[in-house]
Each structure stands twice: as structure tokens, then as C-alpha cells.
C-alpha positions in Angstrom: -108.1 -54.8 -61.8 -107.9 -51.2 -60.9 -110.5 -48.5 -61.9 -108.1 -45.7 -61.4 -104.4 -45.5 -62.5 -103.0 -42.4 -60.8 -99.9 -41.3 -62.8 -97.5 -38.9 -60.9 -94.3 -37.6 -62.7 -91.7 -36.5 -60.1 -88.3 -34.8 -60.2 -86.7 -34.0 -56.8 -90.1 -33.8 -55.0 -88.9 -34.8 -51.5 -90.7 -31.8 -50.0 -94.1 -32.7 -51.2 -94.4 -36.3 -52.4 -95.1 -38.2 -49.2 -98.0 -35.9 -48.3 -99.4 -36.4 -51.7 -99.1 -40.2 -51.6 -100.2 -40.7 -48.1 -103.4 -38.7 -49.0 -104.5 -41.8 -51.0 -104.5 -44.1 -48.0 -108.2 -43.5 -47.5 -109.0 -44.2 -51.2 -111.0 -47.5 -51.3 -111.9 -47.4 -55.0 -109.5 -50.0 -56.7 -106.6 -48.0 -57.8 -102.8 -48.2 -58.7 -100.2 -45.5 -58.2 -97.5 -45.0 -60.8 -94.5 -42.9 -60.3 -92.4 -41.8 -63.4 -89.2 -40.2 -62.0 -86.9 -37.8 -64.0 -83.7 -38.8 -62.2 -84.2 -37.6 -58.6 -81.2 -37.8 -56.3 -82.9 -36.4 -53.1 -84.8 -39.2 -51.8 -87.9 -38.9 -53.9 -87.5 -42.5 -55.2 -87.2 -43.9 -51.6 -90.6 -42.3 -50.7 -92.1 -43.5 -54.0 -91.1 -47.0 -53.5 -92.6 -47.1 -50.1 -96.2 -46.5 -51.7 -95.9 -48.3 -54.9 -94.0 -50.9 -56.9 -94.7 -49.3 -60.1 -91.9 -46.8 -60.5 -90.2 -46.1 -63.7 -87.0 -44.0 -63.8 -85.7 -41.8 -66.7 -82.0 -42.8 -67.5 -81.1 -40.6 -70.3 -78.7 -37.5 -70.0 -81.2 -34.9 -71.4 -84.2 -33.8 -69.4 -87.4 -35.7 -69.6 -90.4 -33.9 -70.9 -93.7 -34.0 -69.1 -95.4 -35.8 -72.0 -92.6 -38.5 -72.0 -93.1 -39.0 -68.2 -96.7 -39.1 -68.2 -96.8 -41.4 -71.3 -94.3 -43.8 -69.6 -96.6 -44.0 -66.6 -99.8 -44.6 -68.7 -97.9 -47.4 -70.5 -97.9 -49.2 -67.2 -101.3 -48.5 -66.3 -104.1 -51.2 -66.2 -107.0 -49.0 -65.0 -110.2 -47.9 -66.7 -109.4 -44.3 -66.1 -105.9 -42.6 -66.2 -105.5 -39.8 -63.6 -102.4 -37.5 -63.9 -101.6 -35.2 -61.1 -98.5 -33.3 -60.2 -96.4 -34.4 -57.2 -97.5 -31.4 -55.0 -101.2 -31.8 -55.5 -103.7 -32.9 -52.8 -107.0 -34.3 -53.7 -109.4 -33.5 -50.8 -111.3 -36.5 -49.4 -110.2 -38.7 -52.4 -112.9 -41.4 -51.8 -115.7 -38.8 -52.2 -113.9 -36.9 -54.9 -113.5 -39.9 -57.2 -116.9 -41.4 -56.5 -118.4 -38.1 -57.8 -116.1 -38.0 -60.7 -116.8 -41.5 -61.7 -120.5 -40.8 -61.4 -120.2 -38.0 -63.8 -118.5 -40.1 -66.4 -121.1 -42.8 -65.9 -123.8 -40.3 -66.5 -122.4 -39.2 -69.8 -120.9 -41.9 -72.1 -119.5 -39.1 -74.7 -117.5 -37.6 -71.8 -113.8 -38.6 -72.3 -111.9 -36.3 -69.9 -112.3 -34.0 -66.9 -110.3 -31.6 -64.9 -111.3 -29.5 -61.8 -110.5 -26.0 -60.4 -107.1 -25.5 -58.8 -106.8 -24.0 -55.3 -103.9 -23.4 -53.1 -103.1 -25.6 -50.0 -105.5 -24.7 -47.3 -102.8 -23.4 -45.0 -101.3 -21.3 -47.9 -104.5 -19.7 -49.0 -104.5 -16.0 -49.5 -106.6 -13.4 -51.1 -104.0 -12.9 -53.8 -103.9 -16.5 -54.6 -107.7 -16.6 -54.9 -107.7 -13.6 -57.1 -105.1 -14.9 -59.5 -106.3 -18.6 -59.5 -110.0 -17.5 -60.4 -109.4 -16.4 -64.0 -107.4 -19.5 -64.9 -110.1 -21.8 -63.4 -112.9 -19.9 -65.3 -110.8 -20.1 -68.5 -110.9 -23.9 -68.3 -114.7 -23.9 -67.5 -115.4 -21.6 -70.5 -113.0 -23.6 -72.9 -114.4 -27.1 -72.0 -118.0 -26.5 -70.8 -119.1 -23.6 -73.2 -116.8 -23.7 -76.3 -116.1 -27.5 -76.1 -112.5 -26.7 -77.3 -110.6 -28.6 -74.7 -108.1 -27.1 -72.2 -106.6 -28.2 -69.0 -103.5 -27.5 -66.8 -101.5 -30.5 -65.7 -102.2 -30.4 -62.0 -105.4 -32.7 -62.5 -106.5 -34.6 -65.5 -108.8 -37.6 -65.5 -109.6 -39.4 -68.7 -111.0 -42.6 -70.1 -107.9 -44.8 -70.7 -109.3 -45.8 -74.1 -109.7 -42.4 -75.2 -106.2 -41.4 -74.0 -104.8 -44.3 -76.1 -106.9 -43.5 -79.2 -105.3 -40.1 -79.5 -101.8 -41.4 -78.7 -101.4 -39.9 -75.3 -99.4 -36.9 -74.6 -97.3 -35.0 -77.3 -93.8 -35.8 -76.1 -91.8 -33.1 -77.9 -93.4 -30.2 -76.0 -91.3 -28.8 -73.1 -94.5 -27.5 -71.7 -98.1 -27.2 -72.8 -98.6 -31.0 -73.2 -101.5 -30.8 -70.8 -103.5 -28.3 -72.9 -102.7 -30.1 -76.1 -104.0 -33.4 -74.7 -107.4 -32.0 -73.8 -107.7 -30.3 -77.1 -107.0 -33.6 -79.0 -109.4 -35.5 -76.5 -112.1 -32.9 -77.5 -111.9 -34.0 -81.1 -113.1 -37.4 -80.1 -115.5 -36.6 -77.3 -116.6 -34.1 -74.6 -114.2 -32.6 -72.2 -115.4 -30.8 -69.0 -114.3 -28.8 -66.0 -116.1 -30.2 -63.1 -116.3 -26.9 -60.9 -118.2 -28.5 -58.0 -114.9 -30.2 -56.9 -111.2 -29.0 -56.7 -107.7 -30.0 -55.9 -105.1 -28.2 -53.7 -101.7 -27.3 -55.0 -98.6 -25.7 -53.6 -98.6 -23.0 -56.2 -94.8 -22.9 -55.8 -94.2 -21.4 -59.2 -96.3 -18.3 -58.8 -95.2 -18.0 -55.2 -91.4 -17.9 -56.3 -91.7 -16.1 -59.5 -94.8 -13.8 -58.8 -98.2 -14.2 -60.4 -97.7 -11.7 -63.2 -94.6 -13.3 -64.4 -96.1 -16.8 -64.1 -99.0 -15.7 -66.2 -96.7 -14.2 -68.7 -95.0 -17.5 -69.0 -98.0 -19.5 -69.3 -99.5 -17.1 -71.9 -96.4 -17.0 -74.0 -96.0 -20.7 -74.1 -99.8 -21.3 -74.8 -99.6 -19.0 -77.9 -96.5 -20.9 -79.2 -98.1 -24.3 -78.8 -101.4 -23.2 -80.4 -99.9 -21.4 -83.3 -96.5 -23.0 -83.9 -97.1 -26.5 -82.4 -94.0 -26.2 -80.2 -93.2 -24.7 -76.9 -91.7 -21.3 -76.3 -89.0 -22.8 -74.1 -86.4 -25.6 -74.7 -86.9 -26.7 -71.1 -89.4 -25.9 -68.6 -87.7 -24.4 -65.6 -87.5 -26.3 -62.4 -88.9 -24.4 -59.3 -87.9 -26.0 -55.9 
């Protein structure tokens, strides 16, 4: 039985997915990889099926929400922990990374979920990215570790499967913000934490294409709408490829 169920939602991710999946080749902790695809037509599914036989494909005419995608993956999971990452996320040294994360969970039975800081791909690192990533990472440290209110971006979330199912998983009607909402709900039944000793690497394709100021504006606007009105500020989350 796997310890880790790694759920990756995809939609036209041919540029990044193989690198993300191949990175798990060194992971020796029992795990399973689950791909939930939103209807890719670019070869994403061919790559996915090379690495896992747990692939579920969205077949409805409307766009699938992130919450629907991740819940579909979680429904197939059999691991003790559910790990949700984006298709363009790299986990540095995954064996050491998850060994340390599992140790943190073992040391605190009340801990139900963790996230980690987000950094750009090593080859894309810049002073601008470091400056703009830092406030977001500190926001999650303060929200989880100090105020215990629960907050996290969707690039990396690791939670006890039992706790995830107890709260009913992700809120499916949200076009965006389901990741923050999940951690807020988890914080109601246990402790959430930003484990700042580790990090994951991300393409940062949205701020690189739209600009950091515009991206922050989108995030803040949507976060306020979800927190105050219980719905996203946008009918669909724009695809950046």
C-alpha cells in the first residue's frame, strides 16, 4: 500500500509534465502517481500514461475546476497522505524531501496538512522572482504557523488522507482559490503548517507572462472574493501556456 498518493491535475502540460514525473524516479518511499487531466490534446496524456496507469480524463464540455480535478484524483488514492502538486512543479531530492515531511507529521499527531515555500526553477532564478516570491511565502508561514488560520497555494499541499476526506476535500465550485479554502477548512480540525526548511521549484509561468504586479492583483482580488463571498472573482481561471 502506498504511503504517498501524488495527485497532479493537467491541461496541455506537454512542456513540463515529463520533467515533473521523471523527477519521482528516485523516490523510494511507497507511492502512487495519479493524473487528472482536463481534456488535453497536445500529448500530455501520452506522457502521463508512460509513468502511471492511474489517469482520469475529464469528458464534459465545460472547463473542469481545479477542485473537481483534485477531488477526482483523491478519489482514486489509496495512500496515507495525499500530495497535490501542479504539473510544472519540481520537488528537489524527493526522497529526502518526503522523508523529512513524513517525520514532521510523525512528530505531531495534530498536524493535518503542510505546505512549503515556492521558488522558481533553479535555471530561471532571478532577483525579481526572489523579491516577489518572498512576501507570498512569508504570508503562508504567518497564516499557518502563527495565526493558525490555514492558507496555502496549490503548487504543493500535503495532507493526511483521513483529514482530507473528513472535510469533504476541495470546494469544487470555485474557479480558483480552492487551495486556500482547503487549508482554512483543514485548520478547523487540526494544525496546518508551512514547513519553511524545504521548498519546491515552479516555472512561475503566470507572473513571467502577466507580470508580478498583475499576478498579485489577480491573486488578491480572488482571495478577497472567496473569503468574503464564498465564490471566486472569475468564472474561469485563465490558462497560461
